[in-house]
C-alpha positions as CSV (number, residue, x, y, z in Angstrom):
1,M,-22.3,61.7,-68.4
2,N,-21.2,63.2,-65.1
3,T,-18.5,65.8,-65.3
4,P,-15.3,65.1,-63.2
5,E,-16.1,68.1,-61.0
6,A,-19.6,66.9,-60.3
7,L,-18.3,63.4,-59.4
8,Q,-15.7,64.9,-57.1
9,S,-18.3,67.0,-55.3
10,A,-20.5,64.0,-54.7
11,A,-17.7,61.8,-53.5
12,L,-16.4,64.4,-51.1
13,D,-19.9,64.9,-49.7
14,E,-20.3,61.2,-49.0
15,I,-16.8,60.9,-47.5
16,E,-17.7,63.7,-45.0
17,L,-20.9,61.8,-44.0
18,A,-19.1,58.4,-43.4
19,S,-19.4,57.5,-39.7
20,G,-17.0,54.6,-39.6
21,S,-14.1,52.8,-41.3
22,P,-16.4,50.1,-42.9
23,Q,-18.4,52.8,-44.6
24,L,-15.2,54.5,-45.8
25,R,-14.0,51.3,-47.3
26,E,-17.2,50.9,-49.2
27,L,-16.8,54.5,-50.6
28,E,-13.2,53.8,-51.6
29,L,-14.4,50.8,-53.6
30,K,-17.3,52.8,-55.0
31,Y,-15.1,55.6,-56.4
32,L,-11.6,54.3,-56.7
33,G,-12.1,50.5,-57.3
34,K,-11.5,48.8,-60.6
35,S,-15.1,49.1,-61.3
36,G,-15.5,52.4,-59.5
37,Q,-17.1,55.5,-60.9
38,I,-13.8,57.3,-61.5
39,M,-12.6,54.4,-63.6
40,L,-15.8,54.4,-65.5
41,L,-15.3,58.1,-66.1
42,M,-11.8,57.4,-67.4
43,R,-13.2,55.0,-69.9
44,E,-15.2,57.8,-71.5
45,L,-11.9,59.1,-73.0
46,A,-12.4,56.6,-75.9
47,H,-15.6,58.5,-76.9
48,L,-14.1,62.0,-76.9
49,P,-12.5,63.8,-79.8
50,N,-8.7,63.6,-79.7
51,E,-8.2,67.3,-78.9
52,E,-10.4,67.0,-75.7
53,R,-8.8,63.9,-74.3
54,P,-5.7,65.4,-72.6
55,S,-7.7,68.0,-70.8
56,F,-10.4,65.5,-69.7
57,G,-7.8,63.0,-68.6
58,Q,-6.1,65.6,-66.5
59,R,-9.3,66.6,-64.8
60,V,-10.1,63.0,-64.0
61,N,-6.7,62.5,-62.5
62,Q,-7.2,65.6,-60.4
63,V,-10.5,64.2,-59.1
64,R,-8.8,60.8,-58.3
65,A,-6.1,62.6,-56.3
66,A,-8.6,64.8,-54.4
67,V,-10.9,61.8,-53.5
68,Q,-7.9,59.6,-52.5
69,G,-6.5,62.4,-50.4
70,R,-9.7,63.1,-48.6
71,L,-10.3,59.4,-48.0
72,D,-6.9,59.1,-46.3
73,E,-7.5,62.2,-44.1
74,R,-11.0,61.0,-43.1
75,A,-9.6,57.5,-42.4
76,A,-7.1,59.0,-40.0
77,E,-9.8,61.1,-38.3
78,L,-12.1,58.1,-37.9
79,R,-9.3,55.9,-36.6
80,V,-8.6,58.3,-33.7
81,N,-12.2,58.3,-32.7
82,E,-12.6,54.6,-33.1
83,Q,-9.5,53.8,-31.0
84,A,-10.8,56.2,-28.3
85,A,-14.1,54.4,-28.3
86,Q,-12.4,51.0,-28.1
87,F,-10.2,52.1,-25.2
88,T,-13.3,53.3,-23.4
89,R,-15.1,49.9,-23.9
90,E,-12.1,47.9,-22.9
91,Q,-10.8,49.9,-20.0
92,I,-10.6,48.0,-16.7
93,D,-10.9,49.1,-13.1
94,V,-7.4,48.3,-11.7
95,T,-8.8,48.8,-8.1
96,M,-11.1,45.7,-8.5
97,P,-9.7,42.5,-7.0
98,G,-8.4,40.0,-9.5
99,R,-10.0,36.7,-10.4
100,P,-8.0,33.7,-9.3
101,M,-7.1,31.3,-12.2
102,R,-8.5,27.8,-11.9
103,V,-5.7,25.3,-12.1
104,G,-6.3,21.6,-12.6
105,Y,-5.1,19.0,-10.1
106,E,-4.8,15.3,-9.9
107,H,-7.8,13.1,-8.8
108,V,-7.4,11.5,-5.5
109,L,-7.2,8.1,-7.2
110,Q,-4.4,9.3,-9.4
111,Q,-2.5,10.6,-6.4
112,T,-2.9,7.1,-4.9
113,I,-1.7,5.4,-8.1
114,N,1.4,7.7,-8.2
115,R,2.2,6.8,-4.6
116,I,1.8,3.1,-5.3
117,K,4.1,3.3,-8.2
118,D,6.7,5.1,-6.1
119,V,6.6,2.4,-3.5
120,F,6.9,-0.5,-5.9
121,H,9.7,1.1,-7.9
122,S,11.6,1.6,-4.7
123,L,11.2,-2.2,-4.1
124,G,12.7,-2.9,-7.5
125,F,9.5,-3.8,-9.4
126,L,9.0,-3.1,-13.1
127,Y,5.8,-1.4,-14.1
128,L,4.0,-2.8,-17.1
129,E,0.5,-2.5,-18.6
130,S,-1.9,-4.9,-20.3
131,P,-5.2,-4.4,-22.3
132,E,-8.5,-3.7,-20.7
133,V,-10.2,-5.7,-23.4
134,E,-8.6,-9.0,-22.7
135,H,-8.5,-12.5,-24.3
136,F,-10.3,-15.2,-22.4
137,R,-7.2,-17.3,-22.2
138,Y,-5.2,-14.6,-20.3
139,N,-8.0,-13.7,-18.0
140,F,-8.9,-17.3,-17.0
141,D,-7.1,-20.2,-18.8
142,A,-3.6,-18.8,-18.1
143,L,-4.5,-18.3,-14.4
144,N,-5.4,-22.0,-13.8
145,Y,-9.2,-21.6,-14.0
146,P,-10.6,-25.0,-15.2
147,P,-13.7,-24.9,-17.4
148,D,-16.9,-24.4,-15.4
149,H,-14.9,-23.8,-12.2
150,P,-17.0,-22.4,-9.4
151,A,-14.6,-19.5,-9.0
152,M,-15.8,-18.3,-12.4
153,D,-19.1,-17.4,-10.8
154,D,-17.4,-14.7,-8.7
155,Q,-16.0,-13.0,-11.8
156,D,-19.1,-12.6,-14.0
157,T,-18.0,-10.0,-16.5
158,F,-18.8,-8.1,-19.7
159,Y,-18.1,-10.2,-22.8
160,I,-17.4,-8.7,-26.2
161,D,-17.8,-12.0,-27.9
162,D,-16.9,-15.7,-27.1
163,E,-13.2,-14.9,-26.8
164,W,-12.8,-11.3,-25.7
165,L,-14.1,-9.6,-22.5
166,L,-13.4,-6.7,-20.2
167,R,-10.8,-8.0,-17.9
168,T,-12.0,-8.9,-14.4
169,Q,-8.6,-8.8,-12.8
170,S,-5.3,-7.1,-13.6
171,T,-3.6,-10.5,-12.8
172,A,-4.3,-11.3,-16.5
173,I,-1.0,-9.6,-17.2
174,Q,0.9,-12.7,-15.9
175,G,0.5,-14.8,-19.0
176,R,1.5,-12.0,-21.3
177,V,4.7,-11.4,-19.3
178,F,5.6,-15.1,-19.0
179,E,5.4,-15.4,-22.8
180,R,7.9,-12.6,-23.3
181,M,10.2,-12.5,-20.3
182,A,12.1,-15.2,-18.3
183,P,12.7,-15.3,-14.5
184,P,13.9,-13.7,-12.3
185,L,10.9,-11.3,-12.5
186,R,9.5,-8.4,-10.3
187,V,6.5,-6.9,-12.1
188,F,3.5,-4.9,-11.1
189,T,0.6,-3.3,-12.9
190,I,-2.2,-0.9,-12.1
191,G,-5.4,-0.6,-14.2
192,R,-9.1,-0.6,-14.5
193,T,-11.0,-3.9,-14.1
194,F,-14.6,-4.7,-14.7
195,R,-17.2,-7.0,-13.1
196,N,-20.9,-7.4,-13.5
197,E,-21.8,-6.4,-9.9
198,A,-24.6,-4.4,-8.4
199,V,-23.3,-0.9,-7.5
200,D,-23.4,0.1,-3.8
201,R,-21.2,2.0,-1.4
202,T,-18.6,-0.8,-1.3
203,H,-19.0,-2.4,-4.8
204,G,-18.8,-1.1,-8.4
205,H,-18.8,-2.5,-11.9
206,T,-15.5,-0.6,-12.6
207,F,-12.6,-0.3,-10.2
208,H,-8.8,0.0,-10.2
209,Q,-6.6,-2.9,-9.2
210,V,-3.0,-3.4,-8.4
211,D,-1.4,-6.7,-9.1
212,A,2.3,-7.6,-8.4
213,F,4.3,-10.8,-8.7
214,M,7.8,-11.9,-8.1
215,I,9.5,-15.0,-9.4
216,D,13.0,-16.1,-8.4
217,E,14.9,-18.8,-6.7
218,G,13.8,-19.6,-3.1
219,I,10.7,-17.3,-3.1
220,G,8.2,-18.3,-0.4
221,M,5.6,-17.0,2.0
222,A,8.2,-15.2,4.0
223,E,9.1,-13.0,1.0
224,L,5.4,-12.4,0.3
225,K,4.7,-11.3,3.9
226,G,7.8,-9.1,4.0
227,T,6.9,-7.4,0.7
228,L,3.3,-6.8,1.8
229,G,4.5,-5.5,5.1
230,L,6.8,-2.9,3.4
231,F,4.0,-1.9,1.1
232,A,1.4,-1.5,3.8
233,R,3.7,0.5,6.0
234,A,4.7,2.8,3.1
235,M,1.1,3.4,2.1
236,I,-0.7,3.6,5.5
237,G,2.0,4.2,8.2
238,E,4.6,2.5,10.3
239,D,2.1,1.5,13.0
240,V,0.1,-0.8,10.6
241,T,-0.3,-4.5,11.5
242,L,-0.9,-7.3,8.9
243,R,-3.0,-10.4,9.2
244,F,-3.1,-13.4,6.9
245,R,-5.8,-16.0,6.7
246,P,-6.1,-19.0,4.4
247,D,-8.2,-18.4,1.3
248,F,-8.6,-19.8,-2.2
249,F,-7.6,-18.3,-5.5
250,P,-7.1,-20.6,-8.6
251,F,-3.8,-19.0,-9.5
252,V,-2.0,-19.3,-6.1
253,E,-1.3,-22.3,-3.8
254,P,-1.4,-21.7,-0.9
255,G,-3.6,-18.7,-1.0
256,V,-4.4,-16.1,1.7
257,D,-6.4,-13.0,2.2
258,Y,-4.6,-10.2,4.0
259,A,-6.0,-7.5,6.2
260,I,-4.5,-4.6,8.0
261,S,-5.1,-2.8,11.3
262,S,-3.9,0.5,12.5
263,P,-4.7,2.9,15.4
264,K,-5.9,5.3,12.7
265,F,-8.9,3.0,12.0
266,A,-11.9,3.4,14.3
267,G,-11.7,0.8,17.1
268,G,-8.5,-0.7,15.6
269,R,-10.6,-3.0,13.4
270,W,-9.2,-5.3,10.7
271,L,-9.8,-4.2,7.1
272,E,-9.3,-6.6,4.3
273,L,-7.0,-5.3,1.6
274,G,-6.7,-8.1,-1.0
275,G,-5.7,-11.6,-1.9
276,A,-2.3,-13.2,-2.2
277,G,-0.3,-16.4,-2.3
278,L,2.4,-18.4,-4.0
279,I,2.0,-18.6,-7.8
280,H,0.4,-22.0,-8.6
281,P,3.0,-24.5,-10.1
282,N,0.5,-25.3,-12.9
283,I,0.9,-21.7,-14.2
284,L,4.7,-21.8,-14.1
285,E,4.8,-25.2,-15.8
286,H,2.4,-24.1,-18.4
287,Y,4.9,-21.5,-19.4
288,E,7.9,-23.9,-19.1
289,I,9.3,-22.2,-16.0
290,D,11.3,-24.7,-14.0
291,T,9.4,-25.2,-10.8
292,Q,12.4,-27.1,-9.2
293,R,14.4,-23.9,-9.5
294,F,11.9,-21.0,-9.5
295,S,8.9,-20.1,-7.3
296,G,7.1,-16.9,-6.9
297,F,4.3,-15.0,-5.1
298,A,1.5,-12.7,-6.4
299,F,-0.9,-10.4,-4.7
300,G,-3.6,-7.9,-5.7
301,L,-5.7,-5.2,-4.1
302,G,-8.1,-2.5,-5.0
303,V,-6.7,1.0,-5.4
304,E,-9.9,2.6,-4.1
305,R,-9.5,0.9,-0.7
306,I,-6.4,2.8,0.1
307,P,-7.7,6.4,0.1
308,M,-11.0,5.0,1.7
309,L,-8.9,3.7,4.6
310,A,-6.6,6.7,4.7
311,Y,-9.4,9.4,4.6
312,G,-12.3,7.6,6.1
313,I,-14.4,7.6,2.9
314,E,-17.4,5.4,3.4
315,D,-18.8,5.3,-0.2
316,L,-16.9,4.1,-3.2
317,R,-19.2,6.0,-5.6
318,H,-17.8,9.4,-4.5
319,F,-14.7,8.7,-6.5
320,Y,-16.6,8.6,-9.8
321,E,-19.5,11.1,-9.4
322,N,-17.4,14.2,-10.3
323,D,-18.7,16.2,-7.3
324,L,-16.1,19.0,-6.8
325,R,-17.2,19.4,-3.3
326,F,-15.8,15.9,-2.6
327,L,-12.8,16.0,-4.9
328,E,-11.5,19.5,-3.9
329,Q,-10.8,18.1,-0.4
330,F,-7.8,16.2,-1.9
331,R,-6.5,19.1,-4.0
332,N,-3.2,19.5,-2.1
333,L,-3.0,16.1,-0.5
334,A,-0.8,13.1,-1.2
335,T,-2.0,9.7,-0.1
336,P,-0.1,8.8,3.1
């Protein structure tokens, strides 16, 4: 059996050689822990004669106090050295220039969407959303598409099953609104639409579309042209000119495509913006809206076309390729 004095001498020697706080913690457990050597020494009291126990116990307590005291002193010494070393490692050169923080900013398409919302809200339109995975009846049947209609060929899309598909047009919101709300109505929506198209600089399988419609008493082409004129001037500028030409869309009658021209565009050329028209009476009657009292208009356009026109962007794919060299050009811009 080690004597208390011998154990004390060994413990103090090891404490002096400890080079760091982790080693010191291990020595504390080794000598003062519940299963440490000093505790084991204390258990030897049971094997000693009664007359020797008080003296032995006193010697062991003196060893415990000496070891604990030196551990505390050594811990303080090591802490000073370790903190000094840490400060040296973490010190900074305050004369070096700072690193600018990278802050996120809105994508140019989101900037455009925000501007579109501001314009429509100022015209009294209510913003609503509808699902991207849409039911066939809302995407086609509710919009006056007869079965096997030739117009369906222009909207080949991605089907989930026989009844569900990725919507080809945000106009699909009309049926959902008519089921829940009664005229008068001023509603617009903005969202992603999908079509099975070859991707090139002016076409994509995924694009954003704005759709707006208004239903009230006495709504005709004059109100449609006036609303589109206000929208175009707010988005492009006061010098914009609109052109309307007859076109066919199953959900409007009559239907038109509308284009805009501005001195900002090279050569003052006309650029098609979207399709529009008066909501087809068949759609209103299907939802039991009195066509003798109410009429309405609807129009849609691609969101991507607006910044393309405003900033002279030639390739639609730039919006989706996540090239920061392109996107950072619009960091502090708002779509005009």
